[in-house]
C-alpha positions as CSV (number, residue, x, y, z in Angstrom):
1,M,94.9,101.6,100.0
2,Q,97.1,100.0,97.6
3,F,95.7,102.5,94.8
4,T,96.5,105.5,97.1
5,W,100.2,104.9,97.9
6,R,100.9,104.7,94.4
7,Y,99.8,108.2,93.3
8,V,100.0,109.7,96.2
9,D,102.8,112.1,94.7
10,E,100.1,113.4,92.6
11,I,97.7,113.8,95.6
12,V,99.7,115.9,98.1
13,G,100.7,119.2,98.1
14,K,98.1,120.1,95.6
15,G,95.3,122.1,96.9
16,I,92.7,119.7,95.7
17,T,89.1,120.2,97.5
18,M,87.1,117.3,98.4
19,D,85.2,116.8,95.9
20,I,88.1,116.4,93.5
21,L,88.9,113.9,95.7
22,G,85.7,112.5,96.3
23,Q,85.8,111.7,92.2
24,F,89.2,110.5,92.2
25,Y,88.3,107.5,94.9
26,W,85.3,107.1,93.0
27,Y,86.4,106.2,89.9
28,M,89.0,104.5,91.6
29,A,86.5,102.0,93.2
30,I,84.5,101.6,90.1
31,T,88.0,100.9,87.7
32,M,89.2,97.7,90.9
33,V,85.6,95.9,91.0
34,P,86.7,93.9,88.3
35,M,89.4,92.2,90.4
36,A,87.5,92.3,94.1
37,L,84.6,89.8,92.6
38,P,86.7,87.4,92.5
39,L,88.2,88.2,95.7
40,A,84.8,88.4,97.7
41,V,83.0,85.3,95.8
42,L,86.4,83.3,97.3
43,L,85.7,84.8,100.8
44,A,81.6,84.6,100.7
45,S,81.7,81.1,99.4
46,L,84.5,79.9,102.5
47,I,82.9,81.8,105.2
48,S,79.1,80.4,104.2
49,F,80.5,76.8,103.5
50,G,82.3,77.1,106.6
51,N,79.9,78.6,108.9
52,M,77.4,75.2,107.7
53,G,80.8,72.9,108.5
54,E,81.4,74.0,111.6
55,R,77.4,74.1,112.7
56,L,77.1,70.3,110.9
57,E,74.2,72.1,108.8
58,L,76.2,70.2,105.7
59,L,76.2,67.2,107.7
60,A,72.7,67.0,108.5
61,M,71.5,68.0,104.3
62,K,74.1,64.7,103.5
63,A,72.5,62.5,105.9
64,A,69.0,63.5,104.2
65,G,70.3,62.6,101.2
66,V,71.5,65.9,99.2
67,S,74.8,65.4,98.1
68,L,77.4,68.8,98.1
69,L,77.1,69.6,94.9
70,R,72.9,69.9,94.4
71,I,73.7,71.9,97.6
72,M,76.5,74.1,95.6
73,R,73.5,74.0,92.5
74,P,72.1,77.3,93.3
75,L,74.5,79.3,94.5
76,A,76.4,78.2,91.2
77,V,74.1,79.3,88.7
78,L,74.0,82.7,90.8
79,V,78.0,83.1,90.6
80,I,77.7,82.1,87.1
81,G,75.5,85.2,86.4
82,L,77.6,86.8,88.6
83,A,80.1,86.4,86.2
84,A,77.9,87.6,83.8
85,V,77.6,91.0,85.1
86,S,81.1,90.9,85.5
87,F,81.9,91.2,81.8
88,Y,79.6,93.7,81.5
89,F,80.2,95.8,83.6
90,Q,83.9,95.6,82.0
91,N,83.0,96.1,78.5
92,R,80.5,98.8,79.3
93,A,80.6,100.7,83.0
94,A,83.5,100.5,83.4
95,L,84.9,102.0,80.5
96,D,84.0,105.2,81.2
97,A,85.5,105.1,84.9
98,Q,88.8,104.7,83.5
99,K,88.8,107.6,81.2
100,N,87.5,109.7,84.1
101,L,90.5,108.0,86.4
102,T,93.1,108.8,83.6
103,S,91.6,112.2,82.9
104,L,91.5,113.0,86.5
105,L,95.3,111.3,87.0
106,W,96.8,113.4,84.3
107,S,95.4,116.7,85.9
108,L,97.0,116.5,88.7
109,R,100.2,115.5,87.4
110,E,100.0,119.3,85.5
111,T,98.6,120.7,88.4
112,S,101.0,123.4,90.1
113,P,101.7,122.3,93.6
114,A,100.1,124.3,96.9
115,L,103.2,126.8,98.1
116,E,105.3,125.6,101.0
117,I,108.6,126.6,100.5
118,P,110.9,124.6,103.5
119,E,113.8,125.9,105.2
120,G,117.3,125.2,104.4
121,V,116.7,123.5,100.9
122,F,116.7,124.6,97.6
123,Y,112.4,124.1,96.2
124,G,112.1,123.5,92.7
125,K,108.1,123.2,92.0
126,I,107.6,126.6,90.9
127,N,108.4,126.8,86.7
128,S,111.6,127.8,86.1
129,F,112.5,129.2,89.7
130,S,114.4,127.5,92.5
131,L,114.2,129.2,95.9
132,Y,116.2,128.8,98.8
133,V,114.7,130.0,102.2
134,E,117.4,130.5,105.1
135,R,114.8,131.4,107.5
136,K,110.8,132.1,107.7
137,D,108.7,133.5,110.3
138,V,105.3,132.3,109.7
139,A,103.1,135.0,112.0
140,T,104.1,137.3,109.5
141,G,105.0,135.7,106.0
142,K,108.4,137.3,105.7
143,L,111.0,134.9,104.0
144,Y,115.0,135.4,105.2
145,N,118.5,135.1,103.9
146,V,116.8,134.6,100.2
147,M,118.3,132.9,97.2
148,I,116.7,132.5,93.6
149,Y,118.2,130.6,90.6
150,K,116.2,132.0,87.7
151,T,116.0,130.2,84.4
152,D,112.7,131.7,82.6
153,Q,115.6,132.9,79.8
154,G,117.0,129.6,79.7
155,F,120.0,127.9,81.2
156,D,122.4,130.4,78.9
157,K,120.9,133.0,80.7
158,A,120.2,132.0,84.0
159,Q,120.1,134.6,87.0
160,I,121.2,134.7,90.5
161,V,119.2,136.5,92.8
162,V,120.5,137.0,96.5
163,A,118.6,138.9,99.2
164,D,118.3,139.6,102.6
165,S,114.3,139.4,102.8
166,G,111.5,138.9,100.9
167,R,107.6,137.9,100.8
168,L,105.6,135.2,98.7
169,E,102.0,135.8,97.9
170,V,99.6,134.0,95.6
171,T,97.1,136.4,93.4
172,N,93.5,136.1,94.4
173,D,92.6,134.1,90.5
174,K,95.7,132.0,91.7
175,E,97.5,132.0,88.5
176,H,100.9,133.7,89.4
177,L,103.0,134.7,91.6
178,I,104.1,137.6,93.2
179,F,107.4,137.6,95.3
180,D,108.9,140.9,96.7
181,I,112.3,140.7,97.4
182,W,114.7,143.7,99.6
183,N,118.3,144.9,100.1
184,G,119.7,142.2,97.8
185,E,121.6,141.6,94.0
186,Q,121.3,140.4,90.7
187,F,123.5,138.5,88.9
188,E,123.4,137.3,84.8
189,N,126.4,136.4,82.5
190,L,126.5,138.4,79.3
191,Q,127.6,135.4,77.2
192,A,125.7,132.3,76.0
193,G,127.5,129.6,77.2
194,G,128.0,126.0,75.0
195,A,131.9,124.7,73.7
196,Q,132.9,128.4,72.6
197,A,132.8,129.7,76.3
198,A,133.8,126.7,78.1
199,L,137.3,126.5,76.2
200,N,137.3,130.4,76.7
201,T,140.2,130.9,79.4
202,K,139.4,134.4,79.7
203,G,137.1,136.5,81.8
204,V,132.8,135.8,81.5
205,P,131.7,139.4,81.4
206,Y,128.7,139.8,83.6
207,D,126.3,141.8,85.3
208,R,125.8,143.2,88.3
209,E,123.2,144.8,90.0
210,T,122.2,146.5,93.0
211,F,118.7,147.1,94.5
212,E,116.2,147.6,97.6
213,Y,113.3,146.7,96.5
214,K,112.4,144.0,93.6
215,R,109.2,142.3,92.9
216,F,108.8,139.3,90.5
217,I,105.9,138.4,88.5
218,I,105.7,134.6,87.9
219,D,103.2,132.3,86.2
220,F,101.5,129.7,88.7
221,N,98.3,128.7,88.1
222,S,97.4,126.3,90.9
223,N,94.2,125.9,89.8
224,F,92.7,122.5,89.2
225,E,91.4,122.0,86.0
226,K,90.1,119.0,84.8
227,Q,91.1,118.1,81.2
228,D,88.7,116.4,78.5
229,A,87.9,112.2,79.3
230,E,87.3,111.8,75.3
231,Q,91.3,112.3,74.9
232,W,91.8,108.9,76.2
233,S,89.5,107.1,74.4
234,G,92.1,105.8,72.3
235,S,93.7,104.2,75.0
236,A,92.8,100.0,75.2
237,I,91.7,99.8,78.6
238,T,89.3,102.4,77.7
239,K,87.4,100.1,74.7
240,N,85.2,97.8,74.6
241,L,85.4,93.9,72.6
242,K,84.6,95.7,69.6
243,Q,87.1,98.7,69.6
244,L,89.4,96.3,70.4
245,S,89.3,94.0,67.8
246,A,88.9,97.3,65.7
247,S,91.6,98.6,66.6
248,I,93.8,95.1,66.5
249,D,92.5,95.1,62.9
250,S,93.8,98.4,61.8
251,M,97.2,98.1,63.9
252,N,97.9,94.5,62.0
253,T,96.9,96.5,58.1
254,A,99.3,99.2,59.1
255,L,102.1,96.9,60.4
256,D,101.8,94.3,57.8
257,S,101.6,97.2,55.0
258,I,104.5,98.4,56.7
259,G,106.8,95.4,56.7
260,Q,105.5,95.2,53.0
261,D,107.0,98.4,52.3
262,N,110.4,97.7,54.2
263,Y,110.7,94.1,52.6
264,K,110.3,96.4,49.0
265,Q,113.0,98.8,50.2
266,A,115.3,96.3,51.1
267,K,115.3,94.2,47.7
268,Q,116.0,97.5,45.5
269,T,118.5,98.4,47.5
270,T,120.3,96.0,50.3
271,Y,119.4,92.7,48.5
272,C,119.4,93.9,44.8
273,C,122.4,92.5,42.5
274,P,125.1,95.4,40.9
275,P,123.9,96.6,37.2
276,L,126.0,95.0,35.3
277,Q,127.0,96.6,31.6
278,P,125.5,94.9,28.8
279,Q,128.8,94.3,26.8
280,H,129.5,91.9,30.2
281,A,126.7,90.4,30.7
282,A,126.5,88.0,27.7
283,A,129.8,86.9,28.8
284,L,129.2,86.7,32.6
285,K,126.5,84.5,31.4
286,R,128.0,82.4,29.6
287,L,131.0,81.9,32.1
288,G,128.6,81.4,35.2
289,K,127.2,78.4,33.7
290,G,128.3,75.1,35.7
291,A,131.5,77.6,37.4
292,K,131.9,77.3,40.8
293,F,133.1,80.7,43.2
294,D,134.9,80.5,46.0
295,F,135.1,83.9,47.9
296,D,138.1,83.2,50.2
297,T,140.3,83.0,46.5
298,I,138.6,85.6,45.0
299,M,139.9,88.0,47.8
300,A,143.0,86.6,48.0
301,R,144.3,87.4,44.3
302,M,143.0,91.1,44.8
303,P,145.8,93.8,45.4
304,A,146.2,94.3,49.2
305,E,145.0,98.1,48.6
306,K,141.9,97.2,46.9
307,R,140.9,94.2,49.3
308,V,141.1,96.7,52.5
309,Q,138.9,99.1,49.9
310,T,136.4,96.5,49.2
311,I,136.3,95.8,53.4
312,R,135.9,98.9,54.4
313,A,133.4,99.3,52.0
314,A,131.1,96.6,53.0
315,A,131.6,97.0,56.9
316,A,130.4,101.0,56.0
317,S,127.4,99.4,54.3
318,A,126.7,96.5,56.7
319,A,126.5,99.3,59.7
320,T,124.5,101.8,57.5
321,Y,122.2,98.8,57.0
322,A,122.2,97.8,60.6
323,S,121.1,101.4,61.8
324,E,118.7,101.9,59.3
325,L,116.8,98.4,61.1
326,E,117.4,99.8,64.1
327,W,115.5,103.0,63.4
328,K,113.1,100.8,61.7
329,S,112.4,98.1,64.5
330,L,111.0,101.5,66.8
331,T,108.2,101.4,64.5
332,T,107.6,97.7,64.5
333,E,108.1,97.3,68.1
334,E,105.7,100.3,69.1
335,G,103.3,98.6,66.9
336,D,103.6,95.0,68.2
337,K,103.6,96.4,71.6
338,S,100.7,98.5,71.3
339,V,98.8,95.2,69.7
340,R,99.7,92.9,72.5
341,T,98.5,95.8,74.9
342,H,94.8,95.5,72.9
343,R,95.1,91.9,73.3
344,I,95.7,91.9,77.1
345,Q,92.3,93.7,77.6
346,W,90.2,91.9,75.6
347,H,91.4,88.6,77.1
348,Q,91.3,90.2,80.6
349,K,87.7,90.4,80.3
350,F,87.0,87.2,79.9
351,T,89.3,85.9,83.0
352,M,88.2,88.2,85.3
353,S,84.9,87.0,84.8
354,I,85.8,83.2,85.0
355,A,87.6,83.8,87.9
356,C,84.6,84.6,89.8
357,I,83.4,80.8,88.7
358,F,86.6,78.9,89.7
359,F,87.0,80.8,93.2
360,F,83.6,79.6,93.9
361,F,84.4,76.1,93.1
362,I,87.5,76.0,95.2
363,G,86.1,78.1,98.1
364,A,82.7,76.8,98.8
365,P,84.0,72.9,98.6
366,L,87.4,74.4,100.8
367,G,85.1,75.8,103.5
368,A,83.2,72.2,103.8
369,I,86.5,70.8,104.2
370,I,87.9,72.8,106.7
371,R,84.5,73.6,108.5
372,K,85.4,77.5,110.0
373,G,83.2,79.7,109.4
374,G,83.7,84.1,110.5
375,L,86.5,85.8,109.2
376,G,89.5,84.4,110.5
377,M,90.9,80.9,109.0
378,P,88.7,81.5,105.8
379,T,90.4,85.0,105.1
380,I,93.7,83.8,105.9
381,I,92.8,81.1,103.4
382,A,91.4,83.2,100.8
383,V,94.0,86.0,100.9
384,I,96.7,83.7,100.7
385,L,95.1,82.0,97.7
386,F,94.1,85.3,95.6
387,I,97.8,86.2,96.0
388,F,99.3,83.2,95.0
389,Y,96.2,83.5,91.7
390,Y,97.2,87.4,91.2
391,I,100.9,86.5,91.2
392,I,100.3,84.1,88.4
393,N,97.8,86.3,86.3
394,T,100.4,89.2,86.7
395,S,103.4,87.1,85.8
396,G,101.6,85.8,82.4
397,M,100.2,89.3,81.6
398,K,104.0,90.9,81.8
399,M,105.4,88.0,79.8
400,A,102.7,88.3,77.2
401,R,103.3,92.0,77.2
402,D,106.4,91.5,76.8
403,G,106.2,89.2,73.7
404,A,107.8,86.3,75.2
405,W,105.4,84.0,76.1
406,N,102.2,83.1,73.9
407,M,99.1,85.5,74.1
408,I,97.0,82.9,75.0
409,F,99.3,81.0,77.2
410,G,99.8,84.2,79.3
411,M,96.4,85.4,79.7
412,W,95.4,82.0,80.7
413,I,97.7,80.6,82.8
414,S,96.2,81.4,86.4
415,T,93.1,79.9,85.0
416,V,94.5,76.7,83.8
417,V,96.6,76.4,86.9
418,L,94.0,77.1,89.7
419,T,90.9,75.3,87.5
420,P,92.3,71.8,88.2
421,L,92.5,73.2,92.0
422,G,88.8,73.9,92.5
423,C,87.7,70.7,90.2
424,F,90.1,68.3,92.9
425,L,88.3,70.2,96.0
426,T,84.8,70.1,94.5
427,Y,85.7,66.2,94.0
428,K,86.8,65.2,97.7
429,A,84.5,67.3,99.2
430,N,81.7,65.4,97.2
431,N,83.0,62.2,97.9
432,D,83.8,63.0,102.0
433,S,87.6,61.9,101.0
434,V,90.2,62.5,103.6
435,V,92.4,66.1,101.9
436,F,93.9,67.9,104.9
437,N,94.2,64.9,107.1
438,A,98.4,65.5,108.2
439,D,98.8,61.6,108.7
440,V,98.2,60.6,105.0
441,Y,100.8,62.8,103.3
442,T,103.0,62.0,106.4
443,A,102.8,58.2,105.5
444,L,102.6,58.6,101.7
445,F,106.4,61.5,102.3
446,K,107.3,58.5,104.4
447,R,106.4,56.1,101.3
448,L,108.3,58.3,98.9
449,L,111.3,58.7,100.3
450,G,111.7,55.3,101.7
451,L,110.9,56.2,105.1
452,R,109.3,53.8,107.6
453,S,108.4,53.5,111.3
454,K,109.4,50.9,114.0
455,R,107.1,48.7,115.4
456,N,105.5,49.8,118.9
457,I,104.1,46.1,120.2
458,T,103.3,45.9,123.9
459,R,101.7,43.7,126.3
460,K,97.9,43.5,126.5
461,E,96.1,43.9,129.4
462,V,93.5,41.2,128.8
463,I,93.9,38.8,126.8
464,I,90.9,36.9,125.0
465,E,93.2,34.1,123.3
466,M,96.3,33.2,123.9
467,P,99.1,32.1,121.1
468,D,99.8,28.6,120.1
469,Y,103.3,28.3,120.7
470,A,104.2,24.2,119.0
471,A,102.6,25.6,116.1
472,L,103.9,29.3,115.4
473,L,107.5,27.5,116.5
474,E,107.2,25.4,113.0
475,E,105.9,29.0,111.6
476,I,109.1,30.5,112.7
477,D,111.3,28.1,112.0
478,E,110.3,27.6,108.3
479,L,110.3,31.4,108.1
480,E,113.7,31.8,108.7
481,Q,114.6,28.7,106.1
482,I,112.8,30.7,103.8
483,C,114.5,34.0,104.6
484,K,118.0,32.8,103.6
485,A,117.1,30.7,101.1
486,Y,115.3,34.3,99.1
487,A,118.9,36.3,99.9
488,D,120.6,33.8,98.5
489,H,118.7,33.1,95.7
490,K,117.9,37.0,94.5
491,R,121.4,38.8,95.0
492,L,119.5,41.9,95.9
493,Y,122.9,43.8,96.7
494,A,123.4,43.8,93.2
495,A,122.2,46.5,91.0
496,P,118.7,46.5,89.7
497,S,118.0,46.1,85.6
498,Y,116.8,49.4,84.7
499,I,115.2,47.7,81.6
500,R,113.2,45.5,83.9
501,A,112.7,47.9,86.3
502,F,110.4,50.1,84.1
503,F,110.0,48.2,81.2
504,K,109.3,44.4,82.5
505,S,108.6,44.7,85.9
506,R,107.5,41.4,87.6
507,P,106.1,42.0,91.2
508,D,107.7,39.7,93.4
509,H,105.3,37.0,94.6
510,A,108.3,35.1,97.0
511,A,109.1,38.8,98.9
512,E,105.0,39.5,99.3
513,D,104.8,35.5,100.9
514,I,107.8,36.7,103.1
515,Q,105.6,39.9,103.9
516,Q,102.5,38.2,104.9
517,R,104.4,35.3,106.9
518,V,106.1,38.1,109.4
519,E,102.4,40.4,109.7
520,Q,100.7,36.8,110.7
521,L,103.5,35.9,113.6
522,V,102.7,39.4,114.6
523,E,99.3,39.1,114.7
524,A,100.2,35.8,116.7
525,L,102.7,36.6,118.8
526,S,101.1,40.4,120.3
527,N,98.4,37.9,121.8
528,S,101.9,36.9,124.2
529,D,101.7,37.7,127.6
530,R,106.1,37.7,127.7
531,R,107.7,40.9,127.7
532,E,110.7,39.3,125.7
533,I,109.0,37.9,123.4
534,L,107.5,41.6,122.9
535,Y,110.4,43.1,122.9
536,R,111.8,40.4,120.1
537,L,108.8,41.0,118.3
538,N,109.7,44.8,118.3
539,Q,112.7,43.9,116.0
540,L,110.9,42.7,113.0
541,P,110.9,45.1,109.9
542,L,108.2,46.5,108.1
543,I,108.4,45.4,104.6
544,Y,107.7,47.3,101.6
545,A,107.3,44.1,99.5
546,R,106.9,46.0,95.7
547,A,109.7,48.9,96.5
548,H,112.6,46.7,95.0
549,T,111.1,45.2,91.3
550,S,109.8,49.0,90.0
551,P,108.6,52.3,91.6
552,F,104.9,52.3,90.8
553,E,102.4,49.9,90.1
554,N,100.7,51.4,86.7
555,K,103.4,49.2,84.4
556,R,102.2,52.5,81.7
557,L,103.7,55.0,84.8
558,N,106.5,53.1,85.1
559,I,107.2,53.3,81.3
560,L,106.9,56.8,81.3
561,C,109.2,57.4,84.3
562,G,111.8,55.0,82.4
563,V,111.8,57.0,79.4
564,L,112.3,60.3,81.5
565,L,115.7,59.5,82.0
566,P,116.6,62.4,85.0
567,V,112.9,60.9,86.5
568,G,114.4,57.2,85.7
569,F,117.9,57.5,87.2
570,I,116.3,59.0,90.9
571,L,113.7,56.0,90.9
572,W,116.4,53.6,89.9
573,F,118.4,54.5,92.6
574,R,115.9,54.2,94.8
575,I,114.2,50.7,93.7
576,W,118.9,50.0,94.4
577,R,118.3,51.6,97.9
578,F,115.3,49.4,98.6
579,R,116.7,46.3,97.8
580,L,119.9,46.7,99.8
581,R,117.4,47.4,102.9
582,L,115.2,44.2,102.1
583,H,118.4,42.1,101.6
584,K,119.3,43.6,105.8
585,D,115.8,43.2,106.6
586,M,116.0,39.6,105.4
587,K,119.0,39.1,107.6
588,Q,117.3,41.1,110.2
589,I,114.7,39.0,110.6
590,T,116.5,35.2,110.2
591,A,118.2,36.7,113.7
592,V,115.0,37.8,115.1
593,C,113.8,34.4,114.2
594,S,117.2,32.4,115.9
595,A,116.2,35.0,118.9
596,L,112.3,34.0,119.4
597,R,113.3,29.6,119.0
598,P,114.3,29.5,122.0
599,L,111.6,31.5,123.6
600,V,108.6,30.2,122.1
601,A,109.9,27.1,122.4
602,K,110.3,27.7,126.5
603,A,106.6,29.2,126.7
604,A,105.3,26.4,124.6
605,G,107.0,23.7,127.1
606,K,105.5,25.9,130.1
607,E,102.4,25.5,127.8
608,A,102.0,22.5,128.1
609,A,102.7,21.5,131.6
610,S,100.1,23.7,132.5
611,Y,97.6,21.8,130.1
612,D,98.4,18.5,131.8
613,L,98.2,19.6,135.4
614,L,94.8,21.3,134.5
615,T,94.0,18.5,132.5
616,S,95.2,16.4,135.7
617,K,93.1,18.4,138.8
618,Q,89.8,18.0,135.6
619,N,89.6,14.2,135.4
620,P,87.3,12.2,138.1
621,I,89.4,9.1,137.7
622,N,92.5,10.7,138.7
623,Q,91.1,12.9,141.6
624,Y,89.8,9.5,142.7
625,N,93.1,7.4,142.7
626,N,94.9,9.9,144.5
627,H,92.1,9.9,147.1
628,D,92.7,5.9,147.5
629,E,96.4,6.9,147.9
């Protein structure tokens, strides 16, 4: 469809027969096979492995000890063979199809359009004629109120014909038009146009002819004649690898010889020294030893008239040389562009073949991960991935063609970008890793931006083991004292040291200990049945014990980020933000511990009273004494 809409102007309105249209679409389909194969491999692998994952066939094979790579192995061999077939097809069969398609396109452009004269507008698709028809009768073929602008003898001798009616017919051999008109006038200038005619203020003589009937015979070849396809064999798109390499070598040799000739010519004309008289050469050579010349001083000592002449001569010489260089650059730029076009075709035969391979290693593991078959989700994903590949490939090819990028970089950038994606998906699918779990990426995103969730501790319906409130009361007091001492000693509100954060980072064991104590306290008190205690536990913050010291745990990665100053400054502000938040967390933990202490103490007292009552009921001596009383 894209190809059809691209060349619709060359096809529509030419009276092309079905056999010509069939050839056109046949050759077009052949030339699009190298681009369609990678998309077909991607879609087929997505659908196949998606169906197997949806029907749990992959799960059954993995349960039997067969890894995903082993499942993919036979298909990988098939895809490699398909890539080899694609390479052979591009290097052999597609070349003849491209020649014939180009020949058909040029033949269609040269074919005259079928006659369909519109009403009320000028129709200019007849050679050297512009025809205006106010009204036409489809049944009789008569044209009414006709105006003809005729330029077959040149624009300087244009003729205007006005008639009441006319009839336009095509000869049997479809090579001429017969235009019969009735009751009209013909006007023609008798003086050629030009500058003198435009300046002439007097009237221009013209010829006026009145007629009752006039006939025009116009050359109009509407027969389709296909051009010889071999005349396009010199185009880069119709050459195989061997021919492309030979053409590149020949053009480089020709461009090198042109460059050497230009250099010799410039050395003899522009960059040569002015000739010296023999009697002055010895004196100038003697004076030139150890002498220093100042151009500004020499120009200042010149007479004003001579200085102006010198400057004008230099400006004229520079302008002449600039125009000469501009003219020469047209030849070299055209040659360089032709070389780049040939190199693009040379690389494209490899990149389109390799695309089949890495698209298979993208589609197969992706289908195993999403576990969706059919033509729904796999088709959407395949189209999105292929559009992404097509944009990168087309952009790189255009930049390489214009000389803005290196040829290898521009032609292989799409492969370099998508190959790591295939390796990543294959690795993840083979290890059954989570790839499309939104919770994992949400947690990572929150961690990078310093966002955190709140605790959500609710009362349990069944409590197996009640917390030891008396022991926890001591832990609360100890945690409160540790947080106060940490906040006073660390001065977290101050800006961190850039050198220490990136180049001499050390873990904060005190913060890690506080984090561990808080989580142990929360875990122990979460078994409480008292709502006020659970409410206070939800107020305890989630602490990141390492984010305020360095951005990463890997020292080499920290050093790399510290050297890259824009990235380093962003991460440095992130560290400072975590320090300020940790300072607030210490105060919040202290406040929560102060609020928890009386609640836990009250719970510990009630627990002790309940324990004494239960013990007295279970002791037989107490029961006996109570019975005696």
